[in-house]
C-alpha positions in Angstrom: 119.2 91.4 61.0 116.2 91.0 63.2 113.7 93.8 62.8 112.1 92.7 66.1 113.4 90.6 68.9 112.3 87.3 70.2 110.5 87.3 73.6 112.1 84.9 76.1 111.6 84.2 79.8 113.6 83.0 82.8 112.9 82.6 86.5 114.4 84.7 89.3 113.2 84.8 92.9 110.2 82.8 91.8 109.3 85.6 89.3 108.8 85.0 85.6 111.0 87.6 84.0 111.0 88.6 80.3 113.8 89.7 78.0 114.1 90.7 74.4 116.6 88.5 72.5 117.9 90.2 69.4 119.8 87.0 68.3 123.3 86.4 67.0 124.1 83.3 69.0 127.8 82.7 69.5 128.7 86.4 69.4 129.8 88.1 72.6 126.8 89.0 74.8 125.7 92.5 75.4 123.0 93.2 78.0 121.0 96.5 77.8 119.5 97.4 81.2 116.7 100.0 81.2 115.9 102.5 83.9 113.0 102.9 86.3 109.5 103.0 84.8 110.9 102.0 81.5 111.1 98.7 79.5 113.3 96.6 77.3 112.0 98.0 74.0 113.3 101.4 74.9 116.7 100.1 73.6 115.6 99.2 70.0 117.8 101.7 68.1 120.9 100.8 70.1 120.0 97.0 70.1 119.7 97.0 66.3 123.0 98.8 65.8 124.9 96.4 68.1 123.2 93.2 66.9 125.6 92.4 64.0 128.5 92.4 66.6 126.9 91.1 69.7 124.2 88.7 70.9 122.0 91.5 72.3 119.7 90.9 75.2 117.4 93.5 76.8 115.7 92.4 80.0 112.5 93.8 81.5 113.5 94.3 85.1 111.1 92.9 87.7 108.0 95.0 88.0 108.6 96.5 84.5 107.5 95.7 80.9 106.4 92.0 80.5 108.1 90.8 83.7 106.1 89.9 86.8 105.7 92.2 89.7 107.1 91.3 93.1 104.8 90.2 95.9 105.0 92.9 98.6 106.4 95.6 96.3 110.1 95.1 97.2 112.4 96.8 94.6 115.8 97.4 96.1 118.6 97.9 93.6 120.3 94.7 94.9 117.1 92.7 93.9 117.5 93.9 90.3 121.2 92.9 90.5 120.1 89.4 91.6 117.8 89.2 88.5 120.7 90.3 86.3 123.0 87.7 87.9 120.3 85.0 87.2 120.0 86.1 83.5 123.8 85.9 83.0 123.8 82.5 84.7 120.8 81.2 82.6 122.6 82.1 79.3 125.9 80.7 80.6 127.9 83.6 79.2 131.5 83.7 80.5 131.5 87.5 80.2 129.1 90.2 79.2 129.2 93.8 78.0 126.7 95.9 80.1 125.0 99.1 79.0 122.7 100.6 81.5 120.6 103.7 81.6 119.6 105.6 84.8 118.6 103.1 87.5 119.8 100.4 85.1 123.2 102.1 85.1 123.3 101.8 88.9 122.3 98.1 88.6 125.1 97.6 86.0 127.6 99.4 88.2 126.7 97.3 91.3 126.8 94.1 89.3 130.2 95.0 87.7 131.7 95.8 91.1 130.3 92.7 92.7 131.4 90.4 89.8 134.2 92.2 88.0 135.4 89.0 86.2 132.0 88.7 84.5 132.0 92.1 82.8 134.1 92.8 79.7 133.0 96.4 79.2 130.6 98.7 81.0 128.7 101.8 79.6 126.5 103.8 82.0 124.1 106.3 80.4 123.4 109.1 82.9 123.3 106.5 85.7 125.4 107.8 88.6 122.4 108.6 90.8 124.2 108.7 94.1 127.4 110.8 94.6 130.3 110.0 96.9 129.9 111.6 100.3 126.2 111.9 100.0 125.0 112.2 103.7 123.1 109.3 105.0 119.9 110.3 106.8 119.2 108.8 110.2 117.7 105.3 110.0 114.4 106.3 111.6 114.0 109.0 108.9 114.6 106.5 106.1 112.1 104.0 107.6 109.5 106.8 108.1 109.9 108.1 104.6 109.6 104.6 103.1 106.4 103.8 105.1 104.9 107.1 104.0 105.8 106.3 100.4 104.2 102.9 100.6 101.1 104.3 102.2 100.7 106.9 99.4 101.3 104.3 96.7 98.7 102.0 98.3 96.0 104.7 98.0 97.0 105.6 94.5 94.7 104.7 91.5 96.7 103.8 88.4 96.2 106.4 85.7 94.2 105.3 82.7 94.6 106.7 79.2 91.9 106.6 76.5 94.4 105.5 73.8 98.1 104.7 73.2 98.3 108.1 71.6 97.2 109.7 74.8 99.8 107.7 76.8 102.4 108.8 74.3 101.3 112.4 74.7 101.9 112.1 78.4 105.5 110.9 77.8 106.1 113.9 75.5 104.9 116.3 78.3 107.7 114.8 80.5 110.4 115.0 77.8 110.0 117.9 75.4 112.6 116.5 73.0 110.8 113.2 72.5 109.6 112.7 68.9 106.0 111.6 68.5 106.8 108.3 66.7 109.3 107.3 69.3 106.8 108.2 72.1 104.2 106.0 70.4 106.7 103.1 70.2 107.6 103.4 73.9 103.9 103.6 74.9 103.0 100.6 72.7 105.5 98.5 74.5 105.2 100.2 77.9 101.4 100.2 78.4 98.8 97.4 78.6 95.1 97.4 77.7 92.6 97.4 80.6 89.3 95.5 80.4 87.4 98.8 79.7 89.6 99.5 76.7 91.8 102.1 78.3 95.5 101.8 78.8 97.7 101.9 81.9 101.5 101.7 82.3 103.0 98.2 82.7 105.4 99.1 85.6 104.5 98.4 89.2 104.0 101.8 91.0 105.6 100.3 94.1 109.0 100.4 92.4 108.9 104.2 93.1 109.5 103.6 96.9 113.1 103.9 98.3 114.0 100.9 100.3 115.4 102.0 103.8 118.1 99.3 103.6 119.5 100.5 100.3 123.2 100.7 99.5 124.7 104.1 100.5 127.4 106.2 99.0 130.3 104.4 100.7 128.9 101.1 99.4 128.7 102.4 95.8 132.3 103.9 95.9 133.6 100.6 97.3 132.0 98.7 94.4 133.2 101.2 91.8 136.8 100.7 92.9 136.4 96.9 92.2 135.4 97.3 88.6 138.2 96.2 86.4 136.8 96.5 82.9 137.0 99.6 80.7 134.1 101.9 81.8 132.4 104.7 80.0 130.2 107.1 82.0 128.1 108.8 79.3 126.3 111.7 80.8 123.6 114.1 79.5 124.6 117.7 79.3 121.2 118.8 80.5 120.5 116.0 83.0 118.7 116.6 86.3 121.1 114.2 88.0 123.9 115.7 90.1 126.2 112.8 89.0 126.2 114.2 85.5 127.6 117.5 86.7 130.1 116.2 89.3 133.7 116.7 88.4 136.3 113.9 88.9 134.0 110.9 89.3 136.4 108.9 87.2 139.0 108.9 90.0 136.8 106.4 91.9 137.3 103.9 89.1 140.3 102.0 87.9 139.6 102.4 84.2 136.9 104.9 83.5 136.3 107.9 81.3 133.5 110.4 81.3 131.9 111.9 78.2 129.0 114.3 78.0 126.3 114.4 75.2 125.5 118.1 74.8 121.9 119.2 74.2 120.5 116.0 75.8 118.3 115.5 78.8 118.3 112.5 81.1 116.8 110.3 78.2 120.0 111.0 76.2 119.6 107.8 74.0 116.2 109.2 72.8 117.2 112.9 72.7 120.4 112.5 70.8 120.4 108.9 69.4 123.1 109.2 66.8 125.5 111.0 69.1 124.9 108.4 71.9 125.2 105.5 69.4 128.5 107.0 68.0 130.0 107.2 71.5 128.9 103.7 72.3 130.3 102.2 69.1 133.6 104.1 69.4 134.0 102.9 73.0 133.3 99.3 71.9 135.7 99.5 69.0 133.1 99.3 66.3 133.1 101.1 63.0 131.1 104.4 62.7 127.5 104.0 61.7 127.1 104.4 58.0 124.1 106.3 56.6 
């Protein structure tokens, strides 16, 4: 089994996008889609566990990891969906299993509702970020908020860290459960070295802005109803997302079930890796992890 993946690239929207390829050609394809301000190597534990059974690919979304940033800082969810569609097309997979975390979960849900025939199974890790019946703010408010966000980001200086250890320490401040060695792994793949020897995060700060033309709750619900494959909504017991606490979300899907990982925050795959892995493997019909 590969201890580290191959780096591969493909083109989407004129951008050179990167993905980690864990190998196992000829096996069913599983694509692991990270969340905002994250990167493909965040999935290593899950990727290694699934690799004997799947050809595992983990893309760096545009503006993240080793993928190019967009010109003009445009990062609507549908643009990530386009990139995912291009990846599926480039590998010529008839069907894929999708596993998405947070924003990557939303991207996976939108893709699965838009192209239900292409998705064999869908797992969303704490990724329902918009609830049904969420009120839609007036359009002038959405545009005003977006412009204010872009103005603020334009004037922002990227933070610099003296070392990868310092960058990892910053991640541990945001997630109290994050183990030091995992934080260092995430920082090693999530930061790049500046000319002065300091480190800054690889992600484009502009992906923090909320596009005013985004999909709204009725759009998401319409897409959920079109998803035909078995779906697992795997929530974090101590998530900050309302979606993790909402009762009855499965009724919006044809074939979904909700499970909750107790004692885990939003980064459930880092907080409770064995429990998350066990739930994923069970849902995919794989044997329990030994050891």
